[in-house]
N, C-alpha and C positions, 0 to 999 in steps of 0.2 A: 326498384333496387338500385339503379344507377343514381336516381335522385337522392336516395338515402346515403349512398357512398359519397356523393358530392357534398351533402350536408355535413357528413363526418369530416371530410377533408377541409371544408370551410371552418368548422369548429377547431380543428387541429391548427389550421393556419392562423386563426384568431388568437389561439393560445400562444403560439410562437410569437406573434406580433406583440402581445401583451408582455411576454417574457423579455423580448428584445427592448421594448420601451422601458421596462424596469431597469435592465442592465445599462442602457444608454443614459438613463437618469443618474444611475450610480456612477457611471464614467464621468458625466458632467460634474457631479459633486466632487469626485476625486480630483478632477482637473482643477477645479477651483481651490481645493485644499492644497494641492501641490503648488499652485501659483502663490497662495498666501504664505505657505511655509518657506518655500525655496526662492520665491521671486521669479522662478522660471515659468514661462508660458509654454506649456506643452499642448500639442494637438491631441484630440481625442484618440486618434490612431496610435500615437505614442503611448498614451495611457493604457490602451488596450493591449499593446505589446508588452508593457511592463506587467500588467495583470496576468497575461498569458505565461510570461516567464516565471512569475511567482507561482502560479498554479502548476506549471510544468516541474519546477524545482521541488514543490511540495510533493507531487506525485512521485517524482524520482526518489525523494527521500523516503517515502513510504515503501517503495519497491526495494530500496537498499536495505531498509530495516527488516522487511519481510525476508529478503534473501539472507541477511545476517542471522535472523532467527532460525531459518531452515538449516543453515550451515551449523549453527550451534547445537541444534537438536540432533543433527546427523552425527556430529562429534560426540555428543553425550551418548547416543545410541551405540556408537562404536566402542566407547570406553566401557559402557555397561556390558556389551557383548564380550569384550576382552576379559573384563572382570569375571563374568559368568563362566567363560571357558577356563580361566585360571582356577576358579573355585571348584569347577567340575573336575579338573585334573587333580586337584588336591584331594577331593573327596574320593576319587578312584584310587589314588595312592594310599589313602588311609584304609580303604576297603581291602586293598591287597595286603597291607600290613596286618590288618585284623585277621585275615584268613591264614596268615603265615603261622604255622604251629610252633616255630622256634621262639616266637615272642611269648607265648603263654607259658 
């Protein structure tokens, strides 16, 4: 059982290593592209920081969009509820008027 768990841990570790190798290759390519485009020579660490900021801002934007959507839905629900209350009051007023014998 311990041997099996160790094998699973090793597989997981190898998967992480492969994923890190892929990302580091991507970072090296981006570093070269930045050097070609801007003429600046950035370290891989700086490129990673730029990627992190981009990902963070993207996630922040998604969270802001989600919050904006939730707020808009809440406002719409409040308007619908207000509209429903107003229509219900109007209906009750009409029912009272219909029951009034002086109208007939």
